[in-house]
C-alpha positions as CSV (number, residue, x, y, z in Angstrom):
1,X,0.0,0.0,0.0
2,X,1.7,3.2,-1.2
3,X,-0.9,5.3,0.5
4,X,-2.8,6.2,-2.6
5,X,-6.1,5.0,-4.0
6,X,-6.0,1.6,-5.7
7,X,-6.6,1.5,-9.4
8,X,-6.1,-0.9,-12.3
9,X,-3.8,1.7,-13.8
10,X,-1.6,1.7,-10.7
11,X,-1.4,-2.1,-10.7
12,X,-0.7,-2.3,-14.5
13,X,2.1,0.3,-14.0
14,X,3.5,-2.0,-11.3
15,X,3.5,-4.9,-13.8
16,X,5.3,-2.7,-16.3
17,X,7.8,-1.7,-13.7
18,X,8.4,-5.4,-12.8
19,X,8.9,-6.2,-16.5
20,X,11.4,-3.4,-16.7
21,X,13.2,-4.6,-13.6
22,X,13.4,-8.2,-15.0
23,X,14.5,-6.9,-18.4
24,X,11.4,-8.4,-20.2
25,X,10.4,-6.5,-23.3
26,X,7.1,-8.2,-24.1
27,X,5.1,-10.6,-21.9
28,X,2.2,-12.9,-22.4
29,X,-0.3,-11.7,-19.8
30,X,-3.0,-14.0,-18.4
31,X,-5.4,-12.4,-15.9
32,X,-8.5,-13.5,-14.1
33,X,-11.0,-10.9,-12.7
34,X,-8.9,-7.9,-11.6
35,X,-6.0,-9.4,-13.6
36,X,-8.1,-9.2,-16.7
37,X,-8.6,-5.5,-16.2
38,X,-4.9,-5.0,-15.6
39,X,-4.2,-6.8,-18.8
40,X,-6.7,-4.6,-20.7
41,X,-5.0,-1.5,-19.3
42,X,-1.7,-2.8,-20.6
43,X,-3.2,-3.6,-24.0
44,X,-4.5,0.0,-24.2
45,X,-1.7,2.0,-22.6
46,X,1.4,-0.3,-23.1
47,X,0.7,-2.3,-26.2
48,X,4.4,-2.6,-27.0
49,X,4.9,-4.6,-23.8
50,X,2.1,-7.1,-24.5
51,X,2.7,-10.2,-26.7
52,X,-0.7,-11.6,-25.9
53,X,-3.5,-11.1,-23.5
54,X,-5.7,-13.8,-22.0
55,X,-8.5,-12.1,-20.0
56,X,-10.9,-14.2,-17.9
57,X,-13.9,-12.8,-16.1
58,X,-13.1,-9.1,-16.6
59,X,-15.1,-6.1,-17.3
60,X,-14.3,-2.9,-19.2
61,X,-16.7,-0.7,-17.3
62,X,-18.5,-0.8,-14.0
63,X,-21.7,-1.3,-15.9
64,X,-20.4,-4.8,-16.7
65,X,-20.9,-5.9,-13.1
66,X,-24.0,-7.9,-12.2
67,X,-26.3,-5.9,-9.9
68,X,-26.0,-8.6,-7.2
69,X,-22.2,-8.1,-7.2
70,X,-22.6,-4.4,-6.7
71,X,-25.0,-5.0,-3.8
72,X,-22.6,-7.4,-2.3
73,X,-19.7,-4.9,-2.6
74,X,-21.8,-2.2,-1.0
75,X,-22.7,-4.4,1.9
76,X,-19.3,-6.0,2.5
77,X,-18.2,-5.4,6.1
78,X,-14.7,-5.4,7.7
79,X,-15.7,-8.6,9.4
80,X,-16.6,-10.2,6.0
81,X,-13.2,-9.2,4.7
82,X,-11.5,-10.5,7.8
83,X,-13.3,-13.9,7.3
84,X,-12.4,-14.0,3.6
85,X,-8.7,-13.0,3.6
86,X,-7.7,-12.1,7.1
87,X,-5.3,-15.0,7.7
88,X,-3.6,-14.4,4.3
89,X,-3.5,-10.7,4.8
90,X,-1.9,-10.9,8.2
91,X,0.7,-13.3,6.9
92,X,1.8,-10.9,4.2
93,X,1.0,-7.3,5.4
94,X,3.4,-5.3,7.5
95,X,0.4,-3.9,9.4
96,X,-2.5,-6.3,9.7
97,X,-4.6,-3.6,11.3
98,X,-4.6,-1.9,7.9
99,X,-7.1,-4.4,6.4
100,X,-10.2,-2.1,7.0
101,X,-8.4,0.7,5.0
102,X,-7.6,-1.7,2.2
103,X,-11.3,-2.9,2.1
104,X,-12.4,0.7,1.6
105,X,-9.8,1.3,-1.1
106,X,-10.8,-2.0,-2.9
107,X,-14.5,-1.2,-2.6
108,X,-13.9,2.3,-4.2
109,X,-11.9,0.8,-7.0
110,X,-14.4,-2.0,-7.7
111,X,-17.4,0.4,-7.7
112,X,-15.8,3.2,-9.8
113,X,-13.5,1.4,-12.3
114,X,-12.5,0.3,-14.9
115,X,-13.8,2.8,-17.4
116,X,-12.4,1.7,-20.7
117,X,-14.2,3.2,-23.7
118,X,-15.4,1.4,-26.8
119,X,-12.8,3.4,-28.8
120,X,-10.0,2.2,-26.5
121,X,-11.1,-1.4,-26.8
122,X,-11.4,-1.0,-30.6
123,X,-7.8,0.3,-30.8
124,X,-6.3,-2.8,-29.1
125,X,-3.9,-4.5,-31.6
126,X,-2.5,-7.2,-29.4
127,X,-3.7,-10.8,-29.8
128,X,-6.5,-11.2,-27.2
129,X,-8.5,-14.1,-25.8
130,X,-11.5,-13.1,-23.8
131,X,-13.0,-16.0,-21.9
132,X,-15.4,-16.6,-19.1
133,X,-17.8,-19.2,-17.7
134,X,-21.4,-19.2,-18.6
135,X,-22.3,-19.4,-14.9
136,X,-20.4,-16.1,-14.2
137,X,-21.7,-14.5,-11.0
138,X,-19.7,-11.2,-11.0
139,X,-19.7,-9.9,-14.6
140,X,-22.6,-9.9,-17.1
141,X,-21.8,-12.4,-19.9
142,X,-23.2,-9.9,-22.4
143,X,-20.6,-7.4,-21.3
144,X,-17.8,-10.0,-21.8
145,X,-19.2,-10.7,-25.3
146,X,-19.2,-6.9,-25.9
147,X,-15.5,-6.6,-24.9
148,X,-14.6,-9.4,-27.3
149,X,-16.7,-8.0,-30.1
150,X,-15.0,-4.6,-29.7
151,X,-11.4,-5.8,-29.8
152,X,-10.4,-6.4,-33.4
153,X,-9.5,-10.1,-34.1
154,X,-10.0,-11.2,-30.5
155,X,-11.2,-14.6,-29.7
156,X,-14.1,-15.3,-27.4
157,X,-14.7,-18.5,-25.4
158,X,-17.6,-19.0,-23.0
159,X,-17.1,-22.2,-21.0
160,X,-20.1,-24.2,-19.9
161,X,-20.6,-25.3,-16.3
162,X,-18.2,-22.9,-14.8
163,X,-18.2,-19.4,-13.3
164,X,-16.0,-16.5,-12.2
165,X,-13.5,-18.6,-10.2
166,X,-12.4,-21.2,-12.8
167,X,-8.7,-20.5,-12.2
168,X,-9.0,-21.7,-8.7
169,X,-11.8,-24.3,-9.1
170,X,-10.3,-26.1,-12.1
171,X,-6.8,-24.7,-13.0
172,X,-6.2,-27.5,-15.6
173,X,-9.3,-26.5,-17.5
174,X,-8.3,-22.8,-17.3
175,X,-4.8,-23.6,-18.6
176,X,-6.2,-25.8,-21.4
177,X,-8.3,-22.9,-22.7
178,X,-5.8,-20.1,-22.1
């Protein structure tokens, strides 16, 4: 936590800085959920650093979120966050008491971004695979289809019998498709 608001742009810039540090000119980027939006940001703002993007379960605008997900984000409490990620957060964070602040920063980011325009999506030139599960519970499938339709020459795959967390629930299936 650098003390500033979280954003997909900030995280994408961190990825670019890591690539610089490692001396990697171009990378194949695969991202699920937030990682998909970070990849879209790289495709829009750092196309020279992207060899290929695989984006699973991402949205290009807040309008792509399902209403139930927005309601859940608005109702999420610090206790909920503690139950979901508290142990992991405490193991990695220098100040475990900072979790409530991170929740508010995450909530703000999720409810206000990303905001990629149709023109930005249409200008992406990197090879892109957009995929998701037909039982997606976070992002509207129509929105995922719109993203793929907007990006020239992108591929779209909607997998049956899976949802937003394929990478964790069935990593082999994720890797086979990606």
